[in-house]
N, C-alpha and C positions, 0 to 999 in steps of 0.2 A: 458574491456569485462567481461562478467557476469560470474564470476567463473571460471571453466574450459572449459566454452563453447565458441563457436566462435561467439556468439551475442555481438553486440555492441550498448549498451542503451544510450540514451540523458540522461544527468545528471538530467535533470529536465523531469520528467514523467507527464502522465495525469491520474490521478485517478478518476475512473469513478461513484464513488458512489452517488455525489451531482448530477450528471444530470440523476441519477436514483430515484431522489427524496428522498433520505435521508433526513430525517426531514423537509419535506415539499416540496411542488409543484414546480417545474422549468419549465418554459414554452418552449416549443419546439425551439422557435426561441432563447431564450436565453441558451439553451443548445448546440445549434447549433454553436452560436456564440462564446462560450466558447471552444470549439473544432476546430472552424477553427481558432482562434486567437492562439490558443496554436500551431497550424501547422505553421501558418506565423511566430512565434516567433522560431522557429527550434525546437519544441518539437517532438521527433521521437518515444518514447515509451507511449503505451496508454494499461492501464489495466481496466477490467471489470469484471462481473460476473452475471450469471443467477438470484443471489439475488436481484440483483439492480431494485427493483420495478417488480420483477417477469418476468424479460427479456425485460422491457423498456429500461434500460440502454444498453444493448447490441445493441437493434434496433436503439438508437439514435446515438450510436457510429458508427454503420454500415452505417446508412444515409450519414455520412460526409466521412468516412475511404474508402466506396467503389468507391470513384471517385479520390483517391489519388493512386499514383501508388506504388505498394506493398513493393518496396523495399526502400520508406521512411520511413517505421516506423516499430517497433516491437510491437507484439500485444501478450496481454496475457488474458486468462479468467479463471475461477476457476471451479471446480467439485465437487459435493457432495450434490448437488439439482438440482431437476427436476422440470420443470413446467409443471404442469396438468391442464388440462382446467375445469373452474368451472363458474357458473354466476358471473357475474361483482359485486365486492364490494370491499369496502377499510377496511378491519380488523384492529384492533388496531396494532400498530408497527411502526418501524421508517420509514419504506417504504412505503409512500402513493402515491395515484393516480397511481396504477399498471395497468399491462395489466390483463385481465381476467383469470389468471392462480393463483394456490395456488402452494407453494412450498413444495415437498417432499423430506426430507433427505435420501440420497442413496448413499453409498459410495461402492456398488458393481462394479466388473469390468464390468457388461452388462451396468450399469447407466453410467458409463463413456462413452463407446460407445454411449449411445443414447444421452448424454449430449452435447458430440463433435458434434454429426451431427445436432443438435437443434441449439447449439450456432454459428455454421458456417453460417447456413440459416439466423438467427437474424442480423449477422454480415455483411453477403453478401460477406464472404471471401473464399476462397479455403484452407486456412490453418490457423492456431495459430502458434505463436513460443513459448510460455512459456505456461504450463499447470500447475496450481496450485490445490493443494489439500485444499479445504476452510473449514475453522472453526472447526477445529478437537479439540479443545481446552475446558478446564473446564468452561468458561465463557459461552460458549453456550450450553454443555452438562451436566454441574455438575457433580454428581455423575455417570452418563452413559457415561462420557468422555473416560474410559479405553476401554468399548466395541467399541464404535464408532471409536477409533483410531484403533484399533485390525482389524475392519471391513475395514478401507481404506486402512491399510498396505496389508491386504490379499486380498483386492478388486481393489479398485482405482489405490494404485501405481503399482501393478502389471501390469495391463492394460497400465498405463501410461509409464511404464519401457519398454514395449513390442513396444509401438507406437514410442517411443525415438530410439530405437533399428531399428525399421524399417525406420527411417528418417521421420516420419509424423510429428513430433513434435521435436524441437532442445533442449527443457530443461523441466525437471521437478522439481516441487519445492511444496512448502507449504505456504498458505496465512493464517496468523493467528494474533491474538493480544497478544501471549504468547511467551516469550523466553523459559519458561520451554518445552513448546510443540515443539518448534524448535529443541530445544536440544534432547528430545525423537526422533524425527523424523530422525535426523543426526544419531542418533545410529542405527535405523530401517532399513535405506535403503540409497541408494546412491542418494541423491538430489543435484541438480546443484545449487539452490538457495532458499532462503526464502524471502516472501514479509511479513516483521514483522512490525506491526502498534501498535501505542499506547506506547510501551516499550523501545523506541529509540529515545528520544527527550531530549532537556534542561531540561526539569520539571521530566521525567521519563527515569530510568535506571537501573531497579533492576536486579542485578545479570548479568548484560552486560558484565563485563570485561572477566570473562571467557568464555563466549559464542562467543564474538568477538575473542579472542585467539583460540577457536575451529574452527571459520570459516577460521581463517586466516592459521590454520595448514592443514584443509582439501580442501582450495581452493572453499569454498561454497561463492558464490556471494549472496550480501544482496541488498535488495529494501526496502525503508524505506516509510512506509505511516502514514498518520496523523501528520506530524511534526509539526502542530500548535496545538496539544492535543483539536482539535475541537474549536479552534478558539482563546483562551488566548495568545497563542505565536503570533498570527498575530496582534491582538489587542490591546493586553497591560492590566494592572493591572487596569485602571481606567475605563475601556469598561464594557459593559454588556455582554461580551463574556463569552461562557462556557468553562469548563475544563471537558474532558471526556463527554460531552454531558449534565453536570449538571453544577448548580452554582458551582462556584469555593470555596475551603475552604480558611479561612485565611491563613492558610501554604502554600496554592499555591499562592495567591495573593503576599504573603510576598517575596516569591522566584522569582516570576516574577518582583515585584518591584526592588528586588536587581539586576536582569538581566538588567532592564530598567535604572539603575543609571550607570550601566558598559557601557551600549550601548552608554548614552549619553557622557560619558567621552572621548569615542574614535569615535565618531560620526558614528555610526554602527545602523542600522535600527533594532530592535527586530525581525521583520519578515525575514530579512536577515540573521541573527545570528541563526533563527531556522532553517531556511532551509538549511544551510549549516555546520551545526554541526555536521550531522551525516558523511557527506562527510571526516571528518578529519580521518576516518578509510578506507583503502585501499580497503576492501573488500566490501563498501559500493559503488554501482554503479549508482543507482537511486533515486530520491527522488519524491514521488508520492502524493502531495497532492490533495484533492478532490475539483477542481475548476467549479464552476456553472455558470459563466459568463465571457464575453471577458474580462470585467476588472480585476477579479481575475486571470485569466490567464497571462493579461500584467502584472499584479503586481508580481505573482510570478517569472516569467521571467526575471525583473528586478532584483528581490532579489536574484535570484541564482546566479548571476553574479555580484553583487555589491561587492567593495573591501571591506576586513576586514583585518586588520593589524595583524601581529602575538602577538602585545602586547595586543589586545583585547582576544584573546583565552589564554595567559599566565595571564590574570588578572581573567577569568573565572575560568581557572585550579586551582589557588590560593584561590577562595574566599569562598571555603568549599560546593558549591554547588554539585560538583561532586565527588563521593567517590574516595580515593585515587587509588585504582586498577583500575578503569577505567581511569584516568589520566596517569596512567603508561601506560596503553595497548595502549591508544591513542598515547602517546609520543614515545613509542617503535615502533610501526607500520609505524609511518608516515615515 
């Protein structure tokens, strides 16, 4: 179950950013194939957002899911950005080949209601299960983050909390790339879950131990995105894969090489280790990599269930890549 809710998510979820043309276009048939293969492999949790190619990601997901029995999947989308019609153009940014809309940042209560209606129409659904307040972090807003955070708590959170009480949605959470902002949110409201990307992986775990302890104490569910750190933990140190969408540093390459050596000694794939690492903590319910093809969906489905011996994790814990307090929390919570 996801935190204190009655929602049951599959261990492997489907992150919708890549089929929303993150860092390059994905052909419609390829996007459809990725979703269909995930469904065929038993994936039953799908996450998306208006941000993904200005609504195109939601459209693509809806084109497949609207023909699937609604009780077969859990669905989340995000709030904080509205799509406003503009002449077609591709402005610079990570999402290319998008619909003819521009994104307007708005965390007001009124924007939540408009965003929910628009998302349901794009998805072809009568409901979503999990509503996530999106990107209220320092990486997105810099010095303006405190104002945006307050706007979200005074507006979006209040509206979503009311919708939860009315049974319109089942869970309210935050979707960000920052443990610090998740902690701020936990102190500011009653959140069921966090979708945390970038900062919960074999390579990245800043201040993670105390945050995991907080989630355990408050029964907050965790969904982990970007488990491969944009590719390097799927393809390895000898590939041309990126690390947080940039060329990897020598330090990152060295740490990945250490992990690869441990994997080789235990007969474990780096991809399986990366996907399964966050699942060592009981508050983690689902892992949501961004899959853009049927082959990637199949590969992730196989890696998430690949056997990993306890001796592998024991060596990872002892090799110095994880901070001692994180190792202690993982072992204590297990």
